N, C-alpha and C positions, 0 to 999 in steps of 0.2 A: 504494500500500500504506499502511495506517495505521501511523504510527510508534508503537512501544511507549511507554507512559507511565512516566516515572521516578517511582515512588511516593515517593521520598525527596528529590526536588528541592525546594529552598527558594528558588529563584531569585525575585527580586522581593519577598521577605519581609524584614521588619525585626524584629529580636529584641533585647529588653533582657534581659541576664543579670546578676543581682546577685551579688556575691561572686565576680566573674570575673577578678580579678587573679592568682589562683593556684588550684591544686587542681582540684576537680571543676568549679567554675564556669568556670575558664579552659578546661578540656578541652571543655566544652559549647559555649562561644563559638567556639572554634577549629573544632570539628566542624560547627557550623551555618554558619560562613563557608565551609568547604570544600564544603558542599552548596549554596552560592549565596546565603545570607542576608547581609544587612548587619547588623552587630551593634554593640551599645552595651556597652562594658566599664565596669563600675561596682563600686567598693568605696569604702572610706573614704579611701584615700590616692591622690591624683591621679597621683603619679609612677609608682606601680605600675600603675595603669590605662593610662597612656600607653605604658609599655613593652610591654604586651600588645597594645594597639591598633596600635602601630607594627610589631610583629612580624607581626600578621595582615595589615596593609596591605602589608607588604613581600612577602608570599607570595601575596596574592589581589587586590591592586589598591588604590590610594590612597584610594578612596572606600568601602572595605568596613567599616571600624571607626572608631568614635570613643570617646573616654574621657570619663567624667563621674563625679566623686567624689560619693558620697552615702552617708549613714548610714541604715540601715533603721530606726533608732530615731527619725528625724526626718521627720515628715510634710512640712514645707516643703521639705526637701532632696529627698525622693522626688517631690514635685510639680515641682520644678525639673528633675529627671532626666527625667521624662515630657515636660515642655515642651521641653527641649533636643532630645530624640529627635525630636519632631514637627517642630521647626524645621529640623533637619538632614536628616532622612530623609522627613518628610511623613506618616508613619503608624507604627503599631505593630501587628504581626501576631502576635507571639509574646512572651510574658513568661515568663521563667524565674526563679522566686524561689528562689535557691540560698543566699543569705547567711543565716547563723544565728549564734547565740552560745551559749556555755555557760560562764559565769564561775565555776561551782562543781563540784567533784569530791568526792563524799562522800555519806554517808547523808542522806536527806531530813530526818531528825530534827534535823539541825544547820544546815540552809540558812537564811540570813537572808532576811527578807521582801524586801529590795531586790534580792537575787540572784534569787529566784523571780520577782519582778515583771519584772525585766529580761529573763529568759529568755522570758517570755510576750509581752512587748511587742515584742521583736525578732522572735521566731520565728513568732508567730501574728498579732499586731496589725499589724506592718509588712507582712506578706504580704497581709492583708486590705486595707490601705490601697492598696497597689500594684494589686491586682486591681481594686479599685473605680475607680482612676484610668484604667486602660487599657480596661476592659470596654466603656464606652459606644461607642467608635468601632468596636470589634469587633462589638458588637450591631447597630450601624447598617449595617455591611457584611455582617452575617450570616455571619461567619467569623472564627475566631481560636482560638489555643491558649494556655492558661495552664498552666504546669507548676510544681508545687511540689516542690522537692527535700526530701523528708522523711528518714526513716531507719527501718530495721527496729527501732530502739529504740522506735518507737511501737507495735510488736507484742509487745514483750518487757519483762520487768522488769529492774531494775538496782539494785544497792545503792550505786552510785557516781555514776551520771548520771540519777537518777530524774526530776528536774524537767525535764531536757532531753527525756527519753523521753515524759513527759506532754505536753510541747509538740508533739512530733512526732506523737503520736496525735491531738492537736487539729488538726494540719495535714490529716490524713486526712479528718476530718469537715468541715473548712472546704472542702476540694476537693469533697466530695460535695454539700454545700449549694450551693456556687457552680455546680457542674455542673447541678444541678436548676434553679437560677434562670436561668442563661444558655443552657441547652441548647435551649430553643425558638427562640432566635435563632441557632443554629448555632455557638455558642461552646463549646469543649470545655475542661474543667478536669480535670487528672489529677495524680497524685503519683508520684514515683519514690522508692523506699525502698532506698537503698544499705545494704549491710552494712558491715563495717569496711573502710575504704579508706585507702591510704597517703597521707594528707594531713597538713599541719601542724596542722590543726584537731583531728585525731584522734590526734595523736602520743602523748598520754599512754596510749593504749590499745594501741599497737603497738611503741613504742620499746624496751620491756623484753623481751628475748628469752624469758624464762620466761613472762611474761604472754602474749606472742604465741603461743608454742607451746600453751599451755593453751587459748587462744581458737580455735585452728585445728585442733586434733587430731581433732575430730569433724566438722568441716566437710567435705562431700563433695569439694570441690576442694582441700582441705588448704592453703589460703593466703588472704591478704586480697586485696582488689581494688586496682586502680590507677585513678587519676582518669579516664583515657581510656576505661575500661570502663563508665563510667556514661554517657558522652556519646552512645553509640548509642541508648540508650533515650530520651534527650531529643530527638534528631533524629527518631526514630520518632514520638513523641507530637506533635511540631510539624508533621509532614508529612501529606500526604494518605493515606499508608499507615495512619494511625490515625484516619481520618475518621469511623469509627463507634465510637470509644473515648472514653468520658468518665466521670468520677466513679470512676476506677479507681486502684489502687495497683499499680505494677509493681515487684516486688521484684528487686533485682540484688545478690545476696549470696553467690554461690558455693555456695549451698545451705545457708547457716547456719541458716535458719529451719526446715529440715526435717531437721536433723542428728539422728542417733540417739545416744542416751546409752549404748547397749549395744554 
């Protein structure tokens, strides 16, 4: 009798997850390890990365995770991240571009040029760099998954995080373009667009009870998300369950983008 195929099995796969020392990135890395992948934990601070990698190895085996510090603003550091992954695990099958920055909170009219530039260099250019670094081997194997963690901010306006939202909209188009370029070689590129999630990164949006109530009162699920609720979408996009999915945006927002104002 033919054994059923586990569509979400990531056994034998190697995943780099940026911004994975906490929040959404950590949840994604932990979920991928749980589904059989070996994972590279990366953020700017090596101690934080090592703690996460040690925790994953304690639960899934000593060769499951490694830690490597890298800033998404530094092309040489990202090149070292990719090189270290290949030296340790021999390949890269999955790239999750989760790390992002938002150094400014307020109206676009007041944002400084260097703040606007930093948002785009980190959130868009850094993602482009990493995708370009890992894609050649995926193209050669005719298989691979690149996942960009964007935001529903890329679908909506904001009077406080406008530049960040513009960068997240750019991520959507970057995914579409890369999907078109790499698709003929079997490499898939997709975006996840989370709504408001309880992370340190988004704390300014949910830590004030009055603001939180206002932001969730019309959301169908009447709450914000938790980091682990984004991880399932990433596992799906990385797995054979999504083998015919590319160039898409998967919105994970509790219904925020379809919320009624009436």
